[in-house]
C-alpha positions as CSV (number, residue, x, y, z in Angstrom):
1,X,50.8,62.6,53.4
2,X,47.9,61.2,55.5
3,X,48.8,59.6,58.9
4,X,46.8,56.6,59.9
5,X,45.5,56.7,63.6
6,X,47.3,54.1,65.8
7,X,45.4,51.5,67.8
8,X,46.2,51.2,71.5
9,X,49.0,48.9,72.5
10,X,52.5,48.9,73.6
11,X,54.7,48.1,70.6
12,X,58.0,46.2,71.0
13,X,61.3,46.9,69.5
14,X,60.8,50.6,68.9
15,X,63.9,53.0,68.4
16,X,62.7,55.5,70.9
17,X,59.7,56.0,73.3
18,X,59.4,59.5,72.0
19,X,60.9,61.2,68.9
20,X,61.0,65.0,68.9
21,X,61.6,67.0,65.7
22,X,63.1,70.4,66.2
23,X,65.9,71.3,68.6
24,X,64.7,74.9,69.4
25,X,63.8,75.9,72.9
26,X,60.5,74.0,72.8
27,X,62.0,70.7,71.6
28,X,65.0,70.8,73.8
29,X,62.9,71.4,76.9
30,X,60.5,68.6,76.1
31,X,63.1,66.1,75.1
32,X,65.0,66.8,78.3
33,X,62.0,66.3,80.5
34,X,61.2,63.0,78.8
35,X,64.6,61.6,79.2
36,X,64.8,62.8,82.8
37,X,61.5,60.8,83.4
38,X,63.4,57.7,82.2
39,X,62.1,57.5,78.6
40,X,64.3,57.0,75.5
41,X,64.2,60.1,73.5
42,X,65.5,60.8,69.8
43,X,65.7,64.5,68.9
44,X,65.8,65.3,65.2
45,X,67.2,68.5,64.0
46,X,67.7,69.6,60.4
47,X,70.5,72.1,61.0
48,X,74.0,70.8,61.4
49,X,75.5,71.1,64.8
50,X,78.0,73.6,63.8
51,X,75.3,76.0,61.9
52,X,74.3,79.1,63.8
53,X,70.6,79.3,64.7
54,X,69.1,82.7,63.8
55,X,68.1,84.0,67.2
56,X,64.9,86.0,67.1
57,X,63.5,85.6,70.6
58,X,65.3,87.6,73.4
59,X,62.5,87.9,76.3
60,X,62.1,85.2,78.8
61,X,58.9,85.9,81.0
62,X,58.3,85.3,84.6
63,X,56.4,82.1,84.1
64,X,59.0,80.5,81.7
65,X,61.6,81.3,84.3
66,X,59.6,79.6,87.0
67,X,59.4,76.5,84.8
68,X,63.3,76.7,84.2
69,X,63.7,77.0,88.0
70,X,61.8,73.8,88.6
71,X,64.5,72.2,86.2
72,X,67.4,74.0,88.1
73,X,68.2,76.4,85.2
74,X,66.8,79.7,85.9
75,X,69.4,81.4,88.1
76,X,72.1,80.5,85.6
77,X,70.1,81.7,82.6
78,X,69.4,85.0,84.5
79,X,73.1,85.6,84.9
80,X,73.4,85.6,81.2
81,X,71.1,88.5,80.4
82,X,69.6,91.8,81.7
83,X,66.5,92.2,84.0
84,X,64.1,94.7,82.7
85,X,61.4,95.8,85.3
86,X,60.0,98.8,83.3
87,X,58.5,98.7,80.0
88,X,58.2,101.6,77.6
89,X,54.8,102.1,76.2
90,X,55.4,104.9,73.9
91,X,56.1,108.4,74.6
92,X,57.3,109.0,78.2
93,X,54.9,106.6,79.9
94,X,56.3,103.2,81.3
95,X,54.8,100.3,83.0
96,X,56.5,98.9,86.0
97,X,56.6,95.0,86.7
98,X,57.6,95.6,90.4
99,X,54.3,94.6,91.4
100,X,55.2,91.0,90.2
101,X,57.4,90.8,93.2
102,X,54.4,89.7,95.3
103,X,53.8,86.7,93.1
104,X,57.0,85.3,91.6
105,X,60.8,85.2,92.2
106,X,61.2,86.7,88.9
107,X,59.5,90.1,88.6
108,X,61.1,91.2,85.4
109,X,61.4,90.4,81.8
110,X,64.9,88.7,81.3
111,X,66.6,90.0,78.1
112,X,69.0,87.4,76.8
113,X,69.6,86.0,73.4
114,X,67.6,82.8,72.5
115,X,71.0,80.9,72.0
116,X,71.6,81.2,75.8
117,X,68.2,79.5,76.5
118,X,69.1,76.7,74.0
119,X,72.6,76.2,75.2
120,X,71.3,75.4,78.8
121,X,68.5,73.1,77.5
122,X,70.8,71.3,75.1
123,X,73.2,70.6,78.0
124,X,70.4,69.3,80.1
125,X,68.9,67.3,77.4
126,X,72.3,65.6,76.6
127,X,73.0,65.0,80.5
128,X,69.7,63.1,80.8
129,X,70.5,60.9,77.7
130,X,68.7,62.3,74.7
131,X,70.0,61.2,71.5
132,X,70.2,64.4,69.5
133,X,70.8,63.9,65.8
134,X,71.9,67.3,64.0
135,X,72.0,67.3,60.4
136,X,69.0,65.1,60.1
137,X,65.9,65.9,58.2
138,X,62.4,64.3,58.6
139,X,61.1,63.4,55.1
140,X,57.7,61.7,56.2
141,X,55.9,59.6,58.8
142,X,53.2,57.2,59.2
143,X,51.2,56.0,62.2
144,X,51.0,52.1,62.7
145,X,49.4,49.6,64.7
146,X,50.3,48.4,67.3
147,X,50.9,52.0,68.7
148,X,54.0,53.1,66.8
149,X,55.0,56.1,64.7
150,X,57.3,55.4,61.7
151,X,59.6,58.2,60.8
152,X,61.6,58.3,57.4
153,X,64.7,60.6,58.0
154,X,67.7,61.5,56.0
155,X,70.9,61.9,57.9
156,X,74.2,63.7,57.2
157,X,75.3,61.0,54.8
158,X,72.3,61.5,52.5
159,X,70.6,58.1,52.9
160,X,67.1,57.7,54.1
161,X,66.4,55.3,56.8
162,X,63.5,54.7,59.2
163,X,63.1,55.2,62.9
164,X,60.2,54.2,65.1
165,X,58.8,55.6,68.2
166,X,55.7,55.3,70.5
167,X,54.9,58.9,70.2
168,X,56.1,61.9,68.0
169,X,56.3,65.6,68.9
170,X,56.6,68.3,66.1
171,X,58.5,71.3,67.5
172,X,60.0,72.0,64.2
173,X,58.7,75.6,63.7
174,X,56.2,77.5,61.5
175,X,57.3,75.4,58.3
176,X,56.7,72.2,60.3
177,X,57.2,68.9,58.3
178,X,55.3,67.2,61.1
179,X,52.2,69.3,60.7
180,X,52.2,68.8,57.0
181,X,52.8,65.0,57.4
182,X,49.5,64.7,59.5
183,X,47.6,66.9,57.1
184,X,46.8,69.6,59.5
185,X,45.8,72.9,58.1
186,X,47.4,76.2,59.4
187,X,44.8,78.8,59.1
188,X,45.5,82.6,59.4
189,X,47.1,85.4,57.7
190,X,50.3,87.5,57.4
191,X,50.1,90.1,59.9
192,X,53.3,92.1,59.1
193,X,55.5,92.0,56.1
194,X,59.0,93.0,55.6
195,X,60.0,93.5,59.3
196,X,63.8,94.4,59.8
197,X,65.4,92.4,62.7
198,X,69.1,93.0,63.7
199,X,71.5,92.9,66.5
200,X,73.3,96.2,66.7
201,X,75.4,98.7,68.7
202,X,74.2,102.2,69.6
203,X,76.3,105.2,70.1
204,X,73.6,107.0,72.0
205,X,71.5,104.3,73.9
206,X,67.9,105.1,75.2
207,X,67.8,105.6,78.8
208,X,67.1,102.7,81.0
209,X,64.0,101.0,79.6
210,X,63.0,99.3,76.5
211,X,62.5,101.8,73.7
212,X,59.3,101.5,71.7
213,X,57.3,103.8,69.5
214,X,54.8,103.6,66.7
215,X,53.3,106.5,64.7
216,X,51.0,104.7,62.4
217,X,53.5,104.8,59.5
218,X,56.2,102.9,61.2
219,X,57.4,101.5,64.5
220,X,60.6,100.5,66.0
221,X,61.7,98.5,69.3
222,X,65.0,98.6,70.8
223,X,65.9,95.8,73.6
224,X,69.1,95.9,75.4
225,X,70.9,92.6,76.0
226,X,73.2,94.2,78.8
227,X,76.5,93.5,76.9
228,X,76.4,96.7,74.6
229,X,74.3,94.8,72.0
230,X,70.7,95.8,71.3
231,X,67.9,93.9,69.4
232,X,66.3,96.2,67.0
233,X,62.8,95.5,65.3
234,X,61.6,97.9,62.9
235,X,58.8,98.3,60.2
236,X,57.8,100.9,57.8
237,X,54.4,100.8,56.2
238,X,55.5,102.7,52.9
239,X,58.6,100.4,52.4
240,X,57.7,96.6,52.3
241,X,60.1,94.8,50.0
242,X,60.0,91.1,49.8
243,X,61.7,89.1,52.5
244,X,64.6,87.9,50.2
245,X,65.6,91.6,49.3
246,X,68.8,92.7,51.0
247,X,68.7,95.1,54.0
248,X,71.2,97.4,55.4
249,X,71.8,99.7,58.2
250,X,70.8,102.8,56.3
251,X,67.3,101.2,56.0
252,X,67.1,100.5,59.7
253,X,68.4,104.0,60.5
254,X,65.6,105.4,58.3
255,X,62.8,103.5,60.1
256,X,64.2,104.3,63.4
257,X,64.3,108.0,62.7
258,X,60.8,108.0,61.6
259,X,59.5,105.9,64.5
260,X,61.6,107.0,67.4
261,X,62.8,110.5,66.4
262,X,66.5,109.4,66.5
263,X,68.5,106.5,65.3
264,X,70.4,106.4,68.7
265,X,73.7,106.1,66.5
266,X,73.0,102.7,65.4
267,X,76.2,100.9,64.0
268,X,78.1,97.6,63.7
269,X,75.3,95.1,63.1
270,X,76.4,91.7,63.8
271,X,73.5,90.4,61.7
272,X,70.6,91.9,60.0
273,X,67.7,90.3,58.2
274,X,64.2,90.7,57.0
275,X,61.1,88.7,57.9
276,X,57.4,88.5,57.7
277,X,55.2,87.7,60.8
278,X,52.0,85.5,60.6
279,X,49.1,84.8,62.7
280,X,48.2,81.2,62.5
281,X,47.0,78.3,64.6
282,X,46.2,74.6,63.9
283,X,42.8,73.3,64.9
284,X,44.2,70.3,66.7
285,X,47.4,69.9,68.8
286,X,47.0,66.1,68.8
287,X,46.6,63.6,65.8
288,X,46.8,60.0,67.1
289,X,50.2,59.5,68.5
290,X,51.5,62.7,67.2
291,X,51.6,66.1,68.8
292,X,52.4,69.7,68.0
293,X,54.0,72.2,70.1
294,X,55.5,75.7,69.7
295,X,55.7,77.5,66.5
296,X,54.6,74.3,64.7
297,X,51.2,74.8,66.5
298,X,50.9,78.5,66.5
299,X,52.7,81.7,65.2
300,X,51.9,85.2,65.9
301,X,53.4,88.8,66.0
302,X,56.5,89.4,68.1
303,X,54.5,92.1,70.3
304,X,54.8,91.1,74.0
305,X,57.8,88.7,73.3
306,X,55.6,85.7,74.0
307,X,56.4,83.3,71.0
308,X,59.3,81.3,72.7
309,X,57.8,81.5,76.1
310,X,54.4,80.0,74.9
311,X,56.3,77.1,73.2
312,X,58.3,76.3,76.2
313,X,55.1,76.3,78.2
314,X,53.6,74.1,75.7
315,X,56.4,71.6,76.1
316,X,56.1,71.7,79.9
317,X,52.4,70.7,79.8
318,X,53.0,67.9,77.5
319,X,56.2,66.3,78.9
320,X,54.7,65.1,82.2
321,X,51.6,63.9,80.5
322,X,53.5,61.8,77.9
323,X,55.8,60.4,80.7
324,X,52.6,59.5,82.9
325,X,51.0,57.8,80.1
326,X,53.9,55.8,78.8
327,X,55.0,54.7,82.3
328,X,51.4,53.5,82.9
329,X,51.0,55.9,85.7
330,X,47.9,57.9,84.5
331,X,44.5,56.4,85.5
332,X,43.2,57.5,82.0
333,X,46.1,57.9,79.7
334,X,44.1,58.9,76.6
335,X,42.0,61.6,78.6
336,X,45.3,62.9,80.0
337,X,46.9,63.2,76.6
338,X,43.9,64.8,75.2
339,X,43.9,67.4,77.9
340,X,47.2,68.9,76.3
341,X,45.1,70.2,73.4
342,X,42.3,71.3,75.6
343,X,44.6,73.3,77.9
344,X,47.0,74.8,75.6
345,X,45.0,75.6,72.4
346,X,43.1,78.3,74.3
347,X,46.3,79.7,75.6
348,X,47.8,79.7,71.9
349,X,44.6,81.4,70.8
350,X,44.8,84.1,73.5
351,X,48.4,84.9,72.9
352,X,47.5,85.2,69.0
353,X,44.8,87.6,69.7
354,X,46.5,89.7,72.2
355,X,49.8,90.1,70.4
356,X,47.8,90.9,67.2
357,X,45.8,93.4,68.9
358,X,49.1,95.1,70.4
359,X,50.7,95.2,67.1
360,X,47.7,96.7,65.1
361,X,47.3,99.3,67.7
362,X,51.1,100.2,67.3
363,X,50.8,100.6,63.4
364,X,47.4,102.2,63.5
365,X,47.4,105.1,61.0
366,X,44.1,106.7,62.4
367,X,44.6,109.5,64.8
368,X,41.5,108.2,66.6
369,X,43.1,104.8,67.3
370,X,46.4,106.4,68.3
371,X,44.6,108.5,70.9
372,X,42.9,105.3,72.1
373,X,46.3,103.9,72.4
374,X,47.4,106.5,74.8
375,X,44.2,106.2,76.8
376,X,44.9,102.5,77.1
377,X,48.4,103.0,78.1
378,X,47.3,105.3,80.9
379,X,44.8,102.8,82.0
380,X,47.5,100.1,82.3
381,X,49.7,102.4,84.2
382,X,47.1,103.8,86.6
383,X,44.5,101.0,87.2
384,X,45.9,98.2,89.2
385,X,43.2,95.8,88.2
386,X,43.9,96.4,84.5
387,X,47.5,96.5,84.9
388,X,47.7,93.1,86.9
389,X,45.7,91.3,84.4
390,X,47.7,92.6,81.5
391,X,50.9,91.7,83.2
392,X,49.5,88.2,84.2
393,X,48.7,87.4,80.8
394,X,52.1,88.7,79.1
395,X,54.2,87.2,81.7
396,X,52.3,83.9,82.0
397,X,51.7,84.4,85.8
398,X,48.0,84.9,85.2
399,X,47.5,82.0,82.8
400,X,45.2,79.3,84.2
401,X,43.6,76.2,82.7
402,X,40.0,75.1,83.3
403,X,39.5,73.0,86.5
404,X,39.3,69.4,85.7
405,X,36.0,67.5,85.9
406,X,34.8,67.3,89.4
407,X,37.5,69.9,90.5
408,X,37.2,73.5,91.7
409,X,39.4,76.6,91.9
410,X,42.3,76.7,92.4
411,X,42.5,73.6,90.5
412,X,44.0,74.5,87.2
413,X,45.7,77.7,88.3
414,X,49.4,78.3,88.6
415,X,50.9,77.2,92.0
416,X,52.9,79.9,93.6
417,X,56.4,79.1,94.7
418,X,55.6,78.6,98.5
419,X,58.3,78.3,101.2
420,X,58.2,74.7,102.8
421,X,58.8,73.4,106.2
422,X,62.2,72.0,105.6
423,X,63.4,75.2,104.4
424,X,63.2,74.9,100.7
425,X,60.6,76.1,98.1
426,X,57.9,74.4,96.0
427,X,59.7,74.9,92.7
428,X,62.9,73.2,94.1
429,X,60.7,70.3,95.1
430,X,59.3,70.0,91.6
431,X,63.0,69.4,90.3
432,X,62.4,65.7,90.9
433,X,59.9,65.8,88.0
434,X,56.7,64.4,89.6
435,X,53.8,65.6,91.6
436,X,54.1,67.4,94.8
437,X,51.6,66.9,97.6
438,X,51.5,69.6,100.0
439,X,50.0,68.9,103.5
440,X,50.3,70.1,107.1
441,X,53.0,68.6,109.1
442,X,52.1,65.3,110.6
443,X,49.7,64.3,107.7
444,X,50.4,60.7,106.9
445,X,51.2,60.1,103.3
446,X,48.6,58.4,101.1
447,X,49.6,55.7,98.6
448,X,51.3,55.2,96.3
449,X,54.1,57.6,97.5
450,X,57.5,58.0,95.8
451,X,58.4,58.1,93.0
452,X,54.9,59.0,91.8
453,X,54.6,62.1,94.0
454,X,56.8,63.7,96.8
455,X,55.1,65.0,100.0
456,X,56.2,68.2,101.5
457,X,54.7,70.5,104.3
458,X,53.8,74.0,104.4
459,X,56.1,76.3,106.3
460,X,53.3,78.0,108.0
461,X,52.4,75.6,111.0
462,X,48.8,76.9,111.1
463,X,47.8,76.1,107.5
464,X,45.5,73.0,107.2
465,X,44.9,72.9,103.4
466,X,46.1,70.2,101.2
467,X,47.1,70.6,97.5
468,X,48.3,68.2,94.9
469,X,50.8,70.1,92.4
470,X,51.2,68.9,88.9
471,X,54.7,68.4,87.7
472,X,54.2,71.6,85.4
473,X,53.4,73.8,88.5
474,X,49.7,73.9,88.3
475,X,47.2,72.8,91.0
476,X,45.7,69.5,90.2
477,X,43.6,69.4,93.3
478,X,43.1,71.2,96.6
479,X,40.9,71.4,99.6
480,X,41.0,73.4,102.9
481,X,41.1,70.2,104.9
482,X,40.9,66.4,104.1
483,X,40.8,63.1,106.0
484,X,43.2,60.3,105.0
485,X,40.6,58.6,102.9
486,X,39.6,61.7,101.0
487,X,43.3,62.6,100.5
488,X,43.9,59.0,99.2
489,X,41.0,59.2,96.8
490,X,42.1,62.6,95.4
491,X,45.6,61.4,94.7
492,X,44.3,58.3,93.1
493,X,42.4,60.4,90.7
494,X,45.6,61.6,89.3
495,X,48.2,58.9,89.9
496,X,48.2,55.2,89.8
497,X,51.1,52.8,90.5
498,X,52.4,51.2,87.2
499,X,51.4,47.5,86.9
500,X,54.9,46.3,87.4
501,X,55.6,48.3,90.5
502,X,54.0,47.8,93.9
503,X,52.4,50.7,95.6
504,X,54.8,52.8,97.6
505,X,57.9,51.2,96.0
506,X,60.9,53.6,95.4
């Protein structure tokens, strides 16, 4: 089905400002953000509400925890899982994450089942007014003028009906119906076939760190949830039956013994399945009024545990841009919406390449490649610059966007969670959902003021810089020192009052 690009214009009588397809972590975070910004949001999910969602993701990285902190959810999620600050790299070598403590409140990987993340995000989405429609399947869509997207859906009663929205976001996974409806290709290839995935108990757990090893013929990965259950991921080069073939604990034990030298007494799987892992990415994240996020836009191997994290970071990037455009607060709304693809597509490509490289090294059969893996692991462990760059990319702390036109670094970089003069932190201030302008104490606020941005002051009384922080926690603009007129001009490049609201109105 080919979608017709929509013309500009504000439609009347739409069912929702934004329709989101897919109630996984990406869709839930996005929908909650949009509703919190005062937009009407309909979230469509094919699964019935009572159906269990097969949980594959388990790692929540530091940057994602920071984004959840900016929504008041991080501390509650951290309480559900286990903090892992040392990563096993094979053999006896481990990589410490303790160095992240100088850069973030979350110097670890949080190991928690995906359903815990979804539980908190669903609760937030419902509390902000999102209309979640479980058991509802998207059948097709068309983009119309003036500025609407028409969806054909089938609800629990089996009857097709139509919904209309000003924008649509497909967060409906690697088999995305939205992606197919806008005729976007999904080029790539199958990277791994017949990977065994299970949640199990162990009679003889590994000591203290994530257990991982690969020998060219097979690999296995054990992740502790902290409650006695472990996530097991295993693959064997010589045994790759189709995904639909049954799998049992005996097969998992055999692979673990080959890869780890022991099966750690694995028993009592609460679920076990087989899947294949692709490496794919769409060429465009936006088609007219339709956007793609998460696995609908990019899929890659599980190495590094970055899939769910990358999707949630997509959502955080897109949500504030849609809200600014729909509320009339963006000086150039089309350019702002286009920047979603410009910023996030390179990140998706980077994650695809880095996770693919990690898994290919792990399953390499060549002794020379396995030797190179050990050399690389030693370099990661012993060279601070190499280690910090790798950790920055995997955890998301080091991901940055290109500076906007006319901007200069640190514009485009992640804003650290700095302490503020009133005793709070920057990421607590971001919970209001808008921009934050950081200035020295005594700096008069430029227009338009609240609710377009909140002004806060550095705790350090000697700091003279000014910085405008985007709602997703990245620097929009900064300068060592600015006059009131220059500060007003800098803010105006990013924010304009909506026509119906006088400047400075609450």
